[in-house]
N, C-alpha and C positions, 0 to 999 in steps of 0.2 A: 470086627476092626471097623469095617466098612459102614455097621450101622451107629458106632459111634462118630466116626466120620462124619456121617450123614447128620446127626446130632449136634454135634461142633457147628457146619454148615451152615444149619437152621438158627441155630443160638445169634448167631456173628449175624445174620441176615436179621432178625428181630432186632436186633440191638442197633443196627444200622437205623433202619424202618422207625425205631423209638426215639434216636437223636433225631432224625430230620425232621419226626411230628412235633417233638419238644419244641425244637429250634423252630419251625413253621409256628406253630402258637403263640409264641414268644412274639413274633415279630406282629403278628395279627393283635396283638396285645397293646404293641408300643403304637402302632399305628392308628388303633381304634383309642388309645389316651390322646394322643394325639388329634384327632377328629374330635373329641370330645371336648377336648382344652380349648379346641378353637372355636368348639360351637357353644361353650359356656361363656367364652369371652365375647361374642358375639350378641347372642342373647343378653347380657347383662348391659351392653352398652347400648341395644334396641330399647331396652326396660330403662334407664336411664333418659335415654332423649324423649318415649314417649311419655314419662315420667316431667321433663321439661318443658314439651309441648304442652301437657295440659294445664301444667300453671301457667304458662306464657298466656295461653287462652284463657283463663278466670281471670288473670292481670289485666287484657286487654279486655273484655268484658266490664270487667271494674271500670277500666279508667275512661270506656263508653260512656257507662251510665256518669262516670262522679262529672263525666265532660259533659254531657245533656245536663244536670244538674246545675254546672258553672251556667251553661247558656241563658237558660231557663231564667238563671237569675239575675244574668247580665245584662238581659233583655229590657231591663227597667234600667240600666246604669248603662250610659254611653261610655266612660271612660272605664268601667271593668269589662264591658264586651272587647275595646279595642286592645286590653292587656290579655285577654282570653286569645284573641285572631293573631295577637301576634306570638305569643307561648306556643299557638295552632301550628304558624310559618316556622319557627325554629325546630318544631321538631319533624317538620316536614323539610326543612334542607336538613337537616341529621340526616333522614333516609336515603333522601337524594345523595350524598356525599358533599355537601357544599359546606362542611364546616369541617373543621381539626376537631378529633375526637381524641378520649383518652381514656386508660383502664386498665382491668387485668386482662390477661389472656396467655396467647404462646407465640412465640417466635419458631421460625421453622426456615434453617438454613440449608440449602440445596447446594451440592458442589462437586464439582468432577472426583473421580480418584485416578491418580497419576499412577504409572508403574515404570520399573526400569528394566530395560534386557537387551540384551549385549551392547551394553556402554549408553542406551540409549532409551532418552523419555518420553513415556505418550502414556493418553488417557485411554480409558477403556471404553467410552462414549461419549457423546456432549450432553448436554442437558435441552430437552426439549419443550414445546410447548404445551403438548399433551401430558408431559410430566406434572407442570404445576396445574395444569385444566383440574388432573386428579389430587391434588394434594385442596387447592380451591375447593371444588365440589365436597370434600370428604367434609371441610371444615363448613361452610355453609350449612348440609348437612347435621353436622353436629351444634349448630345454632349460632355460628357466629354472626357477630351483631355490626362488624366493620372489619373490611379486608385492604391490606395495601401487598402489592412485589416493589421492591426496593423504591419504599416510599411512592409511589403509585396508586393510589386511591382505586379501589375497584368498583366501579359502578356499574348499571343498566348496559349503558354501551361502549364497556371497556373492551380491548380485542387484546388478545393473547395469542399471537402466530409467531411461524418461526421466520424466518427473513436471513438467508443463508445461517452465516454461523450465528448470527442475533437471534434472538427475541422483540418484538416490537409490542411493546405492552403502553396505550396509548399512546400512540403515534409515536412513541420515543422509543429506542434501539439497549438493549441491554444485554450481557455475557454471564456467563457464572463468577462468581456466586452468588445465586439468588436470595433474597429473604422475605419472608411470609410474614406480615403482622396481622394477627388474628384477636379483635375485643371479643370476649365471652367468658364461659365459665371455664379455665384453666386446665381443672382436672376432665372434664367433660370433651374439651376440646384435644387434650392430650391422649385420652385413653381412643379416640375414634380415632387417631390415627397409628398409635401403637397397637392395634390388634394384632394378633397373630397370622399373617396371611395376608394383612390390609396392605393399605398404600403403604406407607413408610417401610414395610418390611417388604415387600417387592422392590420398589424404587430403592432400597438399600441395600440391593447385589450388585447393584453397576454404578451406582451414586453414593456420597458420603450426605446423607441425611441427620441432622441435629434437630433437637426440637428439645425447648426451652421454657416453662412454667414465670412470669414475670407478673407482681404485683401493679404496675403502672408501665403500659404502652402506649406511645404516641403514636396516633396515625395522622397525617395530613389531608385535606381537604383534596378534592379534585381540584386541581390547575388548568384545565382545558375548558372549553367554551361549550353552551348547551344550547341549542339552538334548534327550533321546531318548523319545518317549511312544508310540511305536508302531513303531517299528525294535529289532527283537531279536535280538542275536548268536544266529548258528546252532551249536548244538551239535555 
């Protein structure tokens, strides 16, 4: 009788151990699957970005070669030379943010998340300048050609910083909601933000993040003044 009860006890212990091992194995599989999916998304985004960079560099090389040929041909024609220089000036103004631009891209809206507790309404947390910087940096890394936050054109000298309950952009104060406009490949820009564990996924835990692709977005030019008192071009 004792031997029979010992066998029963051993069987129960084995069954419990088997169930525990099966549950642990399933958890490991699930975690591994999520990590693999996230890694696959990251690699896909990196490959798309590299392919886009290669295409951009090839286009730039071709543009420079064409530009050199134009200058060589225009050197014999003063009128054509002026036209070529004017076109280059317009391109420089576009890059500097001094002209209105439009085209395809994405619009990212960042807003507060409110809640009600004991009859009172509150927010989880405010929008900080680091949140906007993270989104802007991600969009730039994905190949954004022009950016604006609440129609403030982002240029080399643009500041994005906290000032109490506000965020200062180009010396102007703003509070939530914030609308970020980015010109570029809509699919690439959207994919870079929507990576599993990426910027939008992380910020979306405490803020409301909405991303939409659009075929025509208008980004205004920089409205401030640019002046160099200490920076001198190198001869």
